[in-house]
Backbone as XML, in Angstrom:
<?xml version="1.0"?>
<chain id="A" units="angstrom">
  <residue number="1" name="GLY">
    <atom name="N" x="-19.438" y="-60.330" z="-46.309"/>
    <atom name="CA" x="-20.757" y="-59.544" z="-46.968"/>
    <atom name="C" x="-20.843" y="-57.760" z="-46.636"/>
  </residue>
  <residue number="2" name="GLY">
    <atom name="N" x="-20.393" y="-56.958" z="-46.696"/>
    <atom name="CA" x="-20.959" y="-55.276" z="-47.029"/>
    <atom name="C" x="-22.308" y="-55.082" z="-46.634"/>
  </residue>
  <residue number="3" name="GLY">
    <atom name="N" x="-22.552" y="-54.193" z="-45.332"/>
    <atom name="CA" x="-24.106" y="-53.108" z="-45.726"/>
    <atom name="C" x="-23.786" y="-52.532" z="-46.493"/>
  </residue>
  <residue number="4" name="GLY">
    <atom name="N" x="-24.271" y="-51.394" z="-46.929"/>
    <atom name="CA" x="-24.425" y="-50.072" z="-46.766"/>
    <atom name="C" x="-25.849" y="-49.679" z="-46.825"/>
  </residue>
  <residue number="5" name="GLY">
    <atom name="N" x="-25.434" y="-48.190" z="-46.684"/>
    <atom name="CA" x="-26.463" y="-47.502" z="-46.341"/>
    <atom name="C" x="-27.246" y="-45.927" z="-47.572"/>
  </residue>
  <residue number="6" name="GLY">
    <atom name="N" x="-27.796" y="-45.338" z="-47.573"/>
    <atom name="CA" x="-27.427" y="-43.920" z="-48.736"/>
    <atom name="C" x="-28.842" y="-42.936" z="-47.608"/>
  </residue>
  <residue number="7" name="GLY">
    <atom name="N" x="-27.983" y="-41.708" z="-47.439"/>
    <atom name="CA" x="-28.542" y="-40.993" z="-46.946"/>
    <atom name="C" x="-29.353" y="-39.681" z="-47.947"/>
  </residue>
  <residue number="8" name="GLY">
    <atom name="N" x="-30.928" y="-39.690" z="-47.395"/>
    <atom name="CA" x="-31.148" y="-39.066" z="-47.846"/>
    <atom name="C" x="-30.725" y="-36.912" z="-48.145"/>
  </residue>
  <residue number="9" name="GLY">
    <atom name="N" x="-30.928" y="-36.178" z="-48.619"/>
    <atom name="CA" x="-30.662" y="-34.842" z="-48.193"/>
    <atom name="C" x="-31.980" y="-34.220" z="-47.806"/>
  </residue>
  <residue number="10" name="GLY">
    <atom name="N" x="-31.835" y="-33.203" z="-47.314"/>
    <atom name="CA" x="-33.160" y="-31.920" z="-47.843"/>
    <atom name="C" x="-33.125" y="-30.740" z="-47.905"/>
  </residue>
  <residue number="11" name="GLY">
    <atom name="N" x="-33.828" y="-30.242" z="-48.607"/>
    <atom name="CA" x="-33.854" y="-28.923" z="-49.235"/>
    <atom name="C" x="-34.497" y="-28.273" z="-48.166"/>
  </residue>
  <residue number="12" name="GLY">
    <atom name="N" x="-34.078" y="-27.244" z="-48.565"/>
    <atom name="CA" x="-34.797" y="-25.767" z="-47.742"/>
    <atom name="C" x="-35.078" y="-24.755" z="-48.504"/>
  </residue>
  <residue number="13" name="GLU">
    <atom name="N" x="-35.621" y="-24.060" z="-48.091"/>
    <atom name="CA" x="-36.034" y="-22.593" z="-49.009"/>
    <atom name="C" x="-35.546" y="-21.540" z="-48.441"/>
  </residue>
  <residue number="14" name="ALA">
    <atom name="N" x="-35.140" y="-20.835" z="-48.758"/>
    <atom name="CA" x="-34.175" y="-19.645" z="-48.253"/>
    <atom name="C" x="-35.237" y="-17.947" z="-47.464"/>
  </residue>
  <residue number="15" name="GLY">
    <atom name="N" x="-35.379" y="-17.824" z="-46.780"/>
    <atom name="CA" x="-36.729" y="-16.878" z="-46.476"/>
    <atom name="C" x="-35.793" y="-15.155" z="-47.469"/>
  </residue>
  <residue number="16" name="GLY">
    <atom name="N" x="-36.771" y="-14.387" z="-47.582"/>
    <atom name="CA" x="-36.795" y="-13.165" z="-48.517"/>
    <atom name="C" x="-35.751" y="-12.186" z="-46.832"/>
  </residue>
  <residue number="17" name="GLY">
    <atom name="N" x="-35.496" y="-11.273" z="-47.178"/>
    <atom name="CA" x="-34.552" y="-10.435" z="-46.349"/>
    <atom name="C" x="-35.390" y="-9.435" z="-46.839"/>
  </residue>
  <residue number="18" name="GLY">
    <atom name="N" x="-36.057" y="-8.465" z="-45.491"/>
    <atom name="CA" x="-36.241" y="-6.879" z="-45.341"/>
    <atom name="C" x="-34.945" y="-5.441" z="-45.782"/>
  </residue>
  <residue number="19" name="GLY">
    <atom name="N" x="-35.486" y="-4.746" z="-46.839"/>
    <atom name="CA" x="-34.401" y="-3.716" z="-46.893"/>
    <atom name="C" x="-34.360" y="-3.128" z="-46.102"/>
  </residue>
  <residue number="20" name="SER">
    <atom name="N" x="-33.535" y="-1.767" z="-46.480"/>
    <atom name="CA" x="-32.861" y="-1.056" z="-45.099"/>
    <atom name="C" x="-33.888" y="0.379" z="-45.363"/>
  </residue>
  <residue number="21" name="ASP">
    <atom name="N" x="-33.748" y="0.889" z="-43.916"/>
    <atom name="CA" x="-34.462" y="2.011" z="-44.177"/>
    <atom name="C" x="-33.655" y="3.337" z="-44.477"/>
  </residue>
  <residue number="22" name="GLY">
    <atom name="N" x="-32.725" y="3.366" z="-44.130"/>
    <atom name="CA" x="-31.552" y="4.503" z="-45.732"/>
    <atom name="C" x="-31.511" y="5.558" z="-44.550"/>
  </residue>
  <residue number="23" name="ASN">
    <atom name="N" x="-32.721" y="5.100" z="-42.992"/>
    <atom name="CA" x="-31.906" y="6.795" z="-42.911"/>
    <atom name="C" x="-31.241" y="6.384" z="-40.991"/>
  </residue>
  <residue number="24" name="ALA">
    <atom name="N" x="-30.747" y="5.464" z="-41.320"/>
    <atom name="CA" x="-29.883" y="4.999" z="-40.136"/>
    <atom name="C" x="-28.410" y="5.593" z="-39.616"/>
  </residue>
  <residue number="25" name="ALA">
    <atom name="N" x="-28.875" y="5.848" z="-38.790"/>
    <atom name="CA" x="-27.702" y="7.128" z="-38.696"/>
    <atom name="C" x="-26.906" y="5.841" z="-38.277"/>
  </residue>
  <residue number="26" name="PRO">
    <atom name="N" x="-24.999" y="6.114" z="-38.027"/>
    <atom name="CA" x="-24.134" y="5.523" z="-37.254"/>
    <atom name="C" x="-24.120" y="5.354" z="-35.794"/>
  </residue>
  <residue number="27" name="ARG">
    <atom name="N" x="-24.219" y="4.993" z="-35.640"/>
    <atom name="CA" x="-23.583" y="4.445" z="-33.699"/>
    <atom name="C" x="-22.470" y="5.447" z="-33.740"/>
  </residue>
  <residue number="28" name="GLU">
    <atom name="N" x="-23.003" y="6.916" z="-32.273"/>
    <atom name="CA" x="-21.922" y="7.901" z="-32.092"/>
    <atom name="C" x="-21.772" y="6.958" z="-30.950"/>
  </residue>
  <residue number="29" name="ARG">
    <atom name="N" x="-20.168" y="7.485" z="-30.509"/>
    <atom name="CA" x="-19.767" y="6.128" z="-29.319"/>
    <atom name="C" x="-19.054" y="7.578" z="-28.351"/>
  </residue>
  <residue number="30" name="LYS">
    <atom name="N" x="-19.775" y="7.810" z="-27.879"/>
    <atom name="CA" x="-19.202" y="8.564" z="-26.945"/>
    <atom name="C" x="-18.070" y="8.400" z="-25.793"/>
  </residue>
  <residue number="31" name="PRO">
    <atom name="N" x="-17.245" y="9.234" z="-25.682"/>
    <atom name="CA" x="-16.189" y="8.625" z="-24.718"/>
    <atom name="C" x="-16.125" y="8.181" z="-23.537"/>
  </residue>
  <residue number="32" name="ARG">
    <atom name="N" x="-15.668" y="7.842" z="-23.162"/>
    <atom name="CA" x="-15.846" y="7.289" z="-21.436"/>
    <atom name="C" x="-15.731" y="8.356" z="-20.753"/>
  </residue>
  <residue number="33" name="PRO">
    <atom name="N" x="-16.062" y="8.873" z="-19.862"/>
    <atom name="CA" x="-15.334" y="10.092" z="-18.779"/>
    <atom name="C" x="-14.064" y="9.461" z="-18.200"/>
  </residue>
  <residue number="34" name="GLU">
    <atom name="N" x="-13.212" y="10.644" z="-17.560"/>
    <atom name="CA" x="-12.503" y="10.362" z="-17.042"/>
    <atom name="C" x="-12.708" y="10.402" z="-16.008"/>
  </residue>
  <residue number="35" name="GLN">
    <atom name="N" x="-12.030" y="9.298" z="-14.491"/>
    <atom name="CA" x="-12.299" y="9.145" z="-13.588"/>
    <atom name="C" x="-10.521" y="10.387" z="-12.804"/>
  </residue>
  <residue number="36" name="PRO">
    <atom name="N" x="-11.777" y="11.301" z="-11.874"/>
    <atom name="CA" x="-10.706" y="11.926" z="-11.836"/>
    <atom name="C" x="-9.667" y="11.610" z="-10.471"/>
  </residue>
  <residue number="37" name="PRO">
    <atom name="N" x="-8.353" y="11.532" z="-10.444"/>
    <atom name="CA" x="-8.221" y="11.247" z="-9.280"/>
    <atom name="C" x="-8.598" y="11.535" z="-8.002"/>
  </residue>
  <residue number="38" name="ALA">
    <atom name="N" x="-8.778" y="10.270" z="-7.022"/>
    <atom name="CA" x="-9.378" y="10.002" z="-6.003"/>
    <atom name="C" x="-8.988" y="11.271" z="-4.256"/>
  </residue>
  <residue number="39" name="VAL">
    <atom name="N" x="-9.676" y="12.038" z="-4.283"/>
    <atom name="CA" x="-9.008" y="13.399" z="-3.314"/>
    <atom name="C" x="-9.700" y="13.015" z="-2.245"/>
  </residue>
  <residue number="40" name="PRO">
    <atom name="N" x="-9.297" y="12.888" z="-0.648"/>
    <atom name="CA" x="-9.740" y="12.263" z="0.344"/>
    <atom name="C" x="-10.519" y="13.783" z="0.656"/>
  </residue>
  <residue number="41" name="GLY">
    <atom name="N" x="-12.128" y="14.361" z="0.413"/>
    <atom name="CA" x="-13.022" y="14.773" z="1.165"/>
    <atom name="C" x="-14.847" y="14.024" z="1.324"/>
  </residue>
  <residue number="42" name="GLU">
    <atom name="N" x="-15.725" y="15.391" z="1.507"/>
    <atom name="CA" x="-16.670" y="14.569" z="0.980"/>
    <atom name="C" x="-17.368" y="14.019" z="0.040"/>
  </residue>
  <residue number="43" name="GLU">
    <atom name="N" x="-16.933" y="14.632" z="-0.946"/>
    <atom name="CA" x="-17.396" y="14.981" z="-2.188"/>
    <atom name="C" x="-17.143" y="12.734" z="-2.745"/>
  </residue>
  <residue number="44" name="GLN">
    <atom name="N" x="-16.431" y="11.880" z="-2.123"/>
    <atom name="CA" x="-15.935" y="10.859" z="-2.852"/>
    <atom name="C" x="-16.574" y="10.084" z="-1.537"/>
  </residue>
  <residue number="45" name="CYS">
    <atom name="N" x="-17.059" y="10.546" z="0.144"/>
    <atom name="CA" x="-17.318" y="9.123" z="0.832"/>
    <atom name="C" x="-18.544" y="9.232" z="1.043"/>
  </residue>
  <residue number="46" name="SER">
    <atom name="N" x="-18.753" y="8.589" z="1.848"/>
    <atom name="CA" x="-19.763" y="8.712" z="2.435"/>
    <atom name="C" x="-20.778" y="10.028" z="3.682"/>
  </residue>
  <residue number="47" name="GLY">
    <atom name="N" x="-19.071" y="10.313" z="4.374"/>
    <atom name="CA" x="-18.786" y="11.744" z="5.300"/>
    <atom name="C" x="-19.338" y="11.069" z="6.422"/>
  </residue>
  <residue number="48" name="LEU">
    <atom name="N" x="-19.541" y="9.728" z="6.723"/>
    <atom name="CA" x="-20.333" y="9.257" z="7.751"/>
    <atom name="C" x="-18.791" y="8.785" z="8.173"/>
  </residue>
  <residue number="49" name="GLN">
    <atom name="N" x="-17.475" y="8.183" z="7.994"/>
    <atom name="CA" x="-17.352" y="7.348" z="7.950"/>
    <atom name="C" x="-15.342" y="8.398" z="8.640"/>
  </residue>
  <residue number="50" name="VAL">
    <atom name="N" x="-14.740" y="7.977" z="9.998"/>
    <atom name="CA" x="-13.346" y="8.775" z="9.988"/>
    <atom name="C" x="-12.406" y="8.181" z="10.121"/>
  </residue>
  <residue number="51" name="VAL">
    <atom name="N" x="-11.203" y="8.280" z="9.613"/>
    <atom name="CA" x="-10.206" y="6.794" z="9.832"/>
    <atom name="C" x="-9.048" y="7.527" z="10.972"/>
  </residue>
  <residue number="52" name="VAL">
    <atom name="N" x="-8.459" y="6.614" z="11.814"/>
    <atom name="CA" x="-7.610" y="7.582" z="13.221"/>
    <atom name="C" x="-6.675" y="6.494" z="13.465"/>
  </residue>
  <residue number="53" name="HIS">
    <atom name="N" x="-5.687" y="7.301" z="12.140"/>
    <atom name="CA" x="-4.096" y="6.609" z="12.134"/>
    <atom name="C" x="-3.175" y="7.482" z="14.104"/>
  </residue>
  <residue number="54" name="ASN">
    <atom name="N" x="-2.082" y="6.614" z="13.754"/>
    <atom name="CA" x="-1.042" y="6.107" z="14.980"/>
    <atom name="C" x="-1.490" y="6.101" z="16.127"/>
  </residue>
  <residue number="55" name="LEU">
    <atom name="N" x="-2.893" y="5.559" z="16.560"/>
    <atom name="CA" x="-3.617" y="4.510" z="17.549"/>
    <atom name="C" x="-1.916" y="3.980" z="18.661"/>
  </residue>
  <residue number="56" name="PRO">
    <atom name="N" x="-1.962" y="4.276" z="19.769"/>
    <atom name="CA" x="-1.363" y="2.867" z="19.920"/>
    <atom name="C" x="-1.453" y="1.776" z="20.050"/>
  </residue>
  <residue number="57" name="TRP">
    <atom name="N" x="-1.088" y="0.895" z="20.387"/>
    <atom name="CA" x="-1.528" y="-0.664" z="20.329"/>
    <atom name="C" x="-2.339" y="-1.462" z="21.728"/>
  </residue>
  <residue number="58" name="SER">
    <atom name="N" x="-1.708" y="-0.737" z="22.392"/>
    <atom name="CA" x="-3.120" y="-1.220" z="23.799"/>
    <atom name="C" x="-4.572" y="-0.599" z="23.486"/>
  </residue>
  <residue number="59" name="VAL">
    <atom name="N" x="-5.036" y="0.423" z="22.843"/>
    <atom name="CA" x="-6.280" y="0.803" z="22.403"/>
    <atom name="C" x="-7.323" y="-0.114" z="22.219"/>
  </residue>
  <residue number="60" name="THR">
    <atom name="N" x="-8.698" y="-0.412" z="22.458"/>
    <atom name="CA" x="-9.617" y="-1.356" z="22.169"/>
    <atom name="C" x="-10.740" y="-0.131" z="21.244"/>
  </residue>
  <residue number="61" name="TRP">
    <atom name="N" x="-11.468" y="-0.897" z="20.812"/>
    <atom name="CA" x="-12.154" y="-0.307" z="20.098"/>
    <atom name="C" x="-13.256" y="0.775" z="20.812"/>
  </residue>
  <residue number="62" name="GLN">
    <atom name="N" x="-13.624" y="0.065" z="22.223"/>
    <atom name="CA" x="-15.074" y="0.805" z="23.150"/>
    <atom name="C" x="-13.892" y="1.826" z="23.483"/>
  </residue>
  <residue number="63" name="GLN">
    <atom name="N" x="-12.611" y="1.715" z="24.092"/>
    <atom name="CA" x="-11.814" y="2.996" z="24.204"/>
    <atom name="C" x="-11.829" y="4.101" z="22.685"/>
  </residue>
  <residue number="64" name="LEU">
    <atom name="N" x="-12.177" y="3.659" z="21.738"/>
    <atom name="CA" x="-12.127" y="4.637" z="20.535"/>
    <atom name="C" x="-13.786" y="5.073" z="20.709"/>
  </residue>
  <residue number="65" name="LYS">
    <atom name="N" x="-13.963" y="4.088" z="20.449"/>
    <atom name="CA" x="-15.641" y="4.134" z="20.412"/>
    <atom name="C" x="-15.769" y="6.084" z="22.003"/>
  </residue>
  <residue number="66" name="ASP">
    <atom name="N" x="-15.631" y="5.525" z="23.483"/>
    <atom name="CA" x="-15.508" y="6.656" z="24.295"/>
    <atom name="C" x="-15.309" y="8.052" z="23.853"/>
  </residue>
  <residue number="67" name="HIS">
    <atom name="N" x="-13.577" y="8.217" z="23.395"/>
    <atom name="CA" x="-13.004" y="8.899" z="23.211"/>
    <atom name="C" x="-13.636" y="10.307" z="21.865"/>
  </residue>
  <residue number="68" name="PHE">
    <atom name="N" x="-14.766" y="9.468" z="21.081"/>
    <atom name="CA" x="-15.305" y="10.229" z="20.305"/>
    <atom name="C" x="-16.455" y="10.666" z="19.881"/>
  </residue>
  <residue number="69" name="ALA">
    <atom name="N" x="-17.430" y="9.793" z="21.344"/>
    <atom name="CA" x="-18.318" y="9.516" z="21.602"/>
    <atom name="C" x="-18.912" y="11.264" z="21.975"/>
  </residue>
  <residue number="70" name="SER">
    <atom name="N" x="-18.156" y="12.140" z="22.204"/>
    <atom name="CA" x="-18.377" y="13.677" z="22.887"/>
    <atom name="C" x="-19.155" y="14.506" z="21.579"/>
  </residue>
  <residue number="71" name="CYS">
    <atom name="N" x="-18.318" y="13.529" z="20.110"/>
    <atom name="CA" x="-18.766" y="14.652" z="18.877"/>
    <atom name="C" x="-20.056" y="14.672" z="18.578"/>
  </residue>
  <residue number="72" name="GLY">
    <atom name="N" x="-20.705" y="13.197" z="18.818"/>
    <atom name="CA" x="-21.740" y="12.586" z="18.242"/>
    <atom name="C" x="-22.215" y="11.294" z="18.733"/>
  </residue>
  <residue number="73" name="SER">
    <atom name="N" x="-22.899" y="11.213" z="17.773"/>
    <atom name="CA" x="-24.109" y="9.098" z="17.908"/>
    <atom name="C" x="-22.711" y="8.212" z="17.089"/>
  </residue>
  <residue number="74" name="VAL">
    <atom name="N" x="-21.846" y="7.791" z="18.151"/>
    <atom name="CA" x="-21.389" y="6.679" z="17.385"/>
    <atom name="C" x="-22.053" y="5.480" z="16.553"/>
  </residue>
  <residue number="75" name="ASP">
    <atom name="N" x="-21.699" y="5.059" z="15.345"/>
    <atom name="CA" x="-22.929" y="3.558" z="14.872"/>
    <atom name="C" x="-21.906" y="2.694" z="15.836"/>
  </residue>
  <residue number="76" name="ARG">
    <atom name="N" x="-20.461" y="3.383" z="15.310"/>
    <atom name="CA" x="-19.898" y="1.859" z="15.349"/>
    <atom name="C" x="-17.820" y="2.558" z="14.922"/>
  </residue>
  <residue number="77" name="ALA">
    <atom name="N" x="-17.334" y="1.280" z="16.063"/>
    <atom name="CA" x="-15.708" y="1.393" z="15.896"/>
    <atom name="C" x="-15.047" y="0.232" z="16.089"/>
  </residue>
  <residue number="78" name="ASP">
    <atom name="N" x="-13.812" y="0.690" z="15.284"/>
    <atom name="CA" x="-13.316" y="-0.747" z="14.871"/>
    <atom name="C" x="-11.466" y="-0.543" z="14.744"/>
  </residue>
  <residue number="79" name="ILE">
    <atom name="N" x="-10.722" y="-1.056" z="15.331"/>
    <atom name="CA" x="-9.086" y="-1.136" z="15.315"/>
    <atom name="C" x="-8.449" y="-2.492" z="14.424"/>
  </residue>
  <residue number="80" name="GLN">
    <atom name="N" x="-8.155" y="-1.936" z="13.820"/>
    <atom name="CA" x="-7.775" y="-2.880" z="12.104"/>
    <atom name="C" x="-6.623" y="-3.552" z="12.711"/>
  </residue>
  <residue number="81" name="GLN">
    <atom name="N" x="-6.652" y="-5.213" z="12.625"/>
    <atom name="CA" x="-5.788" y="-6.605" z="12.958"/>
    <atom name="C" x="-5.224" y="-7.187" z="12.673"/>
  </residue>
  <residue number="82" name="ASP">
    <atom name="N" x="-4.181" y="-7.081" z="12.566"/>
    <atom name="CA" x="-3.747" y="-8.376" z="11.282"/>
    <atom name="C" x="-4.216" y="-9.530" z="12.174"/>
  </residue>
  <residue number="83" name="ASN">
    <atom name="N" x="-4.654" y="-9.872" z="10.935"/>
    <atom name="CA" x="-5.454" y="-11.726" z="10.875"/>
    <atom name="C" x="-4.389" y="-12.358" z="11.540"/>
  </residue>
  <residue number="84" name="ARG">
    <atom name="N" x="-3.413" y="-12.647" z="11.161"/>
    <atom name="CA" x="-2.522" y="-14.057" z="11.573"/>
    <atom name="C" x="-2.175" y="-13.530" z="13.726"/>
  </residue>
  <residue number="85" name="THR">
    <atom name="N" x="-1.268" y="-12.484" z="13.427"/>
    <atom name="CA" x="-1.136" y="-12.348" z="14.909"/>
    <atom name="C" x="-2.519" y="-11.198" z="15.692"/>
  </residue>
  <residue number="86" name="GLY">
    <atom name="N" x="-3.372" y="-10.934" z="15.406"/>
    <atom name="CA" x="-4.321" y="-10.189" z="16.290"/>
    <atom name="C" x="-4.432" y="-9.391" z="17.301"/>
  </residue>
  <residue number="87" name="LYS">
    <atom name="N" x="-2.463" y="-8.857" z="16.253"/>
    <atom name="CA" x="-2.666" y="-7.208" z="17.256"/>
    <atom name="C" x="-3.051" y="-6.538" z="16.244"/>
  </residue>
  <residue number="88" name="SER">
    <atom name="N" x="-3.286" y="-4.980" z="17.367"/>
    <atom name="CA" x="-3.557" y="-3.871" z="16.043"/>
    <atom name="C" x="-2.506" y="-3.074" z="15.886"/>
  </residue>
  <residue number="89" name="LYS">
    <atom name="N" x="-3.217" y="-2.775" z="14.366"/>
    <atom name="CA" x="-2.060" y="-2.405" z="13.294"/>
    <atom name="C" x="-1.735" y="-0.964" z="13.336"/>
  </residue>
  <residue number="90" name="GLY">
    <atom name="N" x="-2.580" y="-0.348" z="14.469"/>
    <atom name="CA" x="-1.595" y="1.605" z="14.994"/>
    <atom name="C" x="-3.296" y="2.237" z="14.380"/>
  </residue>
  <residue number="91" name="TYR">
    <atom name="N" x="-4.203" y="1.216" z="13.355"/>
    <atom name="CA" x="-5.397" y="2.373" z="12.909"/>
    <atom name="C" x="-6.487" y="1.998" z="13.699"/>
  </residue>
  <residue number="92" name="GLY">
    <atom name="N" x="-7.675" y="2.521" z="13.406"/>
    <atom name="CA" x="-9.301" y="2.389" z="13.163"/>
    <atom name="C" x="-10.069" y="2.825" z="12.797"/>
  </residue>
  <residue number="93" name="THR">
    <atom name="N" x="-11.333" y="3.223" z="12.902"/>
    <atom name="CA" x="-12.120" y="3.371" z="11.955"/>
    <atom name="C" x="-13.312" y="4.384" z="12.694"/>
  </residue>
  <residue number="94" name="ILE">
    <atom name="N" x="-13.891" y="4.742" z="12.552"/>
    <atom name="CA" x="-15.052" y="4.983" z="13.397"/>
    <atom name="C" x="-16.138" y="5.467" z="12.431"/>
  </residue>
  <residue number="95" name="ARG">
    <atom name="N" x="-17.764" y="5.401" z="12.875"/>
    <atom name="CA" x="-18.703" y="5.387" z="11.772"/>
    <atom name="C" x="-19.765" y="6.128" z="12.466"/>
  </residue>
  <residue number="96" name="PHE">
    <atom name="N" x="-20.125" y="7.372" z="12.454"/>
    <atom name="CA" x="-20.694" y="8.370" z="12.856"/>
    <atom name="C" x="-22.277" y="7.559" z="12.159"/>
  </residue>
  <residue number="97" name="THR">
    <atom name="N" x="-23.557" y="8.283" z="13.117"/>
    <atom name="CA" x="-24.699" y="8.618" z="12.606"/>
    <atom name="C" x="-25.497" y="9.579" z="11.535"/>
  </residue>
  <residue number="98" name="GLU">
    <atom name="N" x="-24.383" y="10.336" z="11.649"/>
    <atom name="CA" x="-24.125" y="12.164" z="11.009"/>
    <atom name="C" x="-23.316" y="12.320" z="10.262"/>
  </residue>
  <residue number="99" name="THR">
    <atom name="N" x="-23.171" y="12.884" z="9.682"/>
    <atom name="CA" x="-22.275" y="13.436" z="8.996"/>
    <atom name="C" x="-20.950" y="14.385" z="9.878"/>
  </residue>
  <residue number="100" name="SER">
    <atom name="N" x="-22.195" y="15.842" z="10.371"/>
    <atom name="CA" x="-22.180" y="16.083" z="11.680"/>
    <atom name="C" x="-21.028" y="16.372" z="12.553"/>
  </residue>
  <residue number="101" name="ALA">
    <atom name="N" x="-21.426" y="15.042" z="13.109"/>
    <atom name="CA" x="-20.242" y="14.510" z="13.991"/>
    <atom name="C" x="-19.101" y="13.892" z="13.462"/>
  </residue>
  <residue number="102" name="ALA">
    <atom name="N" x="-18.776" y="13.515" z="12.127"/>
    <atom name="CA" x="-18.010" y="13.005" z="11.125"/>
    <atom name="C" x="-16.637" y="14.572" z="11.292"/>
  </residue>
  <residue number="103" name="SER">
    <atom name="N" x="-17.640" y="15.522" z="10.751"/>
    <atom name="CA" x="-16.416" y="16.995" z="10.275"/>
    <atom name="C" x="-16.130" y="16.833" z="11.890"/>
  </residue>
  <residue number="104" name="SER">
    <atom name="N" x="-16.893" y="17.238" z="12.782"/>
    <atom name="CA" x="-16.826" y="17.462" z="14.138"/>
    <atom name="C" x="-15.182" y="17.640" z="14.785"/>
  </residue>
  <residue number="105" name="ALA">
    <atom name="N" x="-15.636" y="15.847" z="14.867"/>
    <atom name="CA" x="-14.321" y="14.521" z="15.418"/>
    <atom name="C" x="-13.235" y="15.234" z="14.258"/>
  </residue>
  <residue number="106" name="ILE">
    <atom name="N" x="-13.498" y="15.636" z="13.220"/>
    <atom name="CA" x="-11.643" y="15.753" z="12.435"/>
    <atom name="C" x="-11.574" y="16.934" z="12.868"/>
  </residue>
  <residue number="107" name="SER">
    <atom name="N" x="-12.285" y="18.148" z="13.435"/>
    <atom name="CA" x="-11.961" y="19.947" z="13.906"/>
    <atom name="C" x="-11.446" y="19.191" z="15.092"/>
  </residue>
  <residue number="108" name="LYS">
    <atom name="N" x="-11.917" y="18.801" z="15.971"/>
    <atom name="CA" x="-11.649" y="18.226" z="17.536"/>
    <atom name="C" x="-10.528" y="17.038" z="17.847"/>
  </residue>
  <residue number="109" name="PHE">
    <atom name="N" x="-10.682" y="16.201" z="17.095"/>
    <atom name="CA" x="-8.829" y="15.064" z="17.621"/>
    <atom name="C" x="-7.703" y="15.312" z="17.103"/>
  </residue>
  <residue number="110" name="ASN">
    <atom name="N" x="-8.019" y="16.058" z="15.017"/>
    <atom name="CA" x="-7.200" y="15.347" z="14.706"/>
    <atom name="C" x="-5.619" y="16.340" z="15.142"/>
  </residue>
  <residue number="111" name="GLU">
    <atom name="N" x="-4.702" y="15.793" z="15.319"/>
    <atom name="CA" x="-3.299" y="16.187" z="15.590"/>
    <atom name="C" x="-4.012" y="16.421" z="17.217"/>
  </residue>
  <residue number="112" name="THR">
    <atom name="N" x="-4.386" y="15.506" z="17.959"/>
    <atom name="CA" x="-4.747" y="15.505" z="19.392"/>
    <atom name="C" x="-4.059" y="14.424" z="19.668"/>
  </residue>
  <residue number="113" name="GLU">
    <atom name="N" x="-3.417" y="15.001" z="21.774"/>
    <atom name="CA" x="-2.933" y="13.382" z="21.763"/>
    <atom name="C" x="-4.381" y="12.395" z="22.365"/>
  </residue>
  <residue number="114" name="PHE">
    <atom name="N" x="-3.526" y="11.371" z="22.001"/>
    <atom name="CA" x="-5.118" y="10.186" z="22.576"/>
    <atom name="C" x="-3.971" y="9.198" z="23.073"/>
  </residue>
  <residue number="115" name="GLU">
    <atom name="N" x="-3.953" y="9.052" z="24.478"/>
    <atom name="CA" x="-3.201" y="7.974" z="25.619"/>
    <atom name="C" x="-1.562" y="8.027" z="24.526"/>
  </residue>
  <residue number="116" name="GLY">
    <atom name="N" x="-1.294" y="9.687" z="24.421"/>
    <atom name="CA" x="0.082" y="9.865" z="24.855"/>
    <atom name="C" x="0.634" y="9.289" z="23.459"/>
  </residue>
  <residue number="117" name="ARG">
    <atom name="N" x="0.210" y="9.449" z="22.277"/>
    <atom name="CA" x="0.258" y="9.818" z="21.254"/>
    <atom name="C" x="-0.463" y="11.005" z="20.403"/>
  </residue>
  <residue number="118" name="THR">
    <atom name="N" x="0.282" y="10.846" z="19.596"/>
    <atom name="CA" x="-0.703" y="12.376" z="18.263"/>
    <atom name="C" x="-1.157" y="11.525" z="17.338"/>
  </residue>
  <residue number="119" name="ILE">
    <atom name="N" x="-2.866" y="11.222" z="17.301"/>
    <atom name="CA" x="-3.606" y="10.610" z="16.570"/>
    <atom name="C" x="-4.008" y="12.156" z="15.264"/>
  </residue>
  <residue number="120" name="LYS">
    <atom name="N" x="-4.378" y="11.365" z="14.192"/>
    <atom name="CA" x="-4.175" y="12.009" z="12.648"/>
    <atom name="C" x="-5.656" y="11.447" z="12.682"/>
  </residue>
  <residue number="121" name="VAL">
    <atom name="N" x="-6.870" y="12.403" z="12.292"/>
    <atom name="CA" x="-8.130" y="12.476" z="12.150"/>
    <atom name="C" x="-8.643" y="13.216" z="10.663"/>
  </residue>
  <residue number="122" name="ALA">
    <atom name="N" x="-9.258" y="11.630" z="10.078"/>
    <atom name="CA" x="-9.461" y="12.281" z="8.193"/>
    <atom name="C" x="-10.804" y="11.336" z="7.953"/>
  </residue>
  <residue number="123" name="TYR">
    <atom name="N" x="-10.922" y="11.799" z="7.334"/>
    <atom name="CA" x="-12.113" y="11.029" z="6.404"/>
    <atom name="C" x="-11.893" y="10.134" z="5.917"/>
  </residue>
  <residue number="124" name="ASP">
    <atom name="N" x="-12.527" y="8.593" z="6.278"/>
    <atom name="CA" x="-12.332" y="8.031" z="5.370"/>
    <atom name="C" x="-13.053" y="7.192" z="4.148"/>
  </residue>
  <residue number="125" name="ARG">
    <atom name="N" x="-11.970" y="7.656" z="3.330"/>
    <atom name="CA" x="-12.695" y="7.913" z="1.701"/>
    <atom name="C" x="-13.457" y="6.963" z="0.749"/>
  </residue>
  <residue number="126" name="TYR">
    <atom name="N" x="-12.707" y="5.469" z="2.028"/>
    <atom name="CA" x="-13.015" y="3.929" z="1.189"/>
    <atom name="C" x="-14.923" y="4.068" z="1.512"/>
  </residue>
  <residue number="127" name="ALA">
    <atom name="N" x="-15.283" y="4.734" z="2.479"/>
    <atom name="CA" x="-16.523" y="4.105" z="3.300"/>
    <atom name="C" x="-17.342" y="5.692" z="2.858"/>
  </residue>
</chain>
């Protein structure tokens, strides 16, 4: 023998809709402002941090910090290292507590000799 079953259907009433105002303006599409190409300089970065290129591999962050301490108060100094070998990549960053110290470091030490090599000092535009 077989069993049968019947299902019941439910009925519902749809709600009424409201009318439109008539004065809804179409949304104005604002063009997205184009990003200007990144230019090294103070407007792109904090102005507190400088990057030093062409460092001798033997230089430590402490030597770097001491060398730049004459420009002003150094917040921190880092030498970028290869993650695998731990060897210096030949550049580092120095973060000062004031922007005047960073600009002084650039004018004072850019294209000067440090531990036998000519270093380049510029604003770190990523900081």
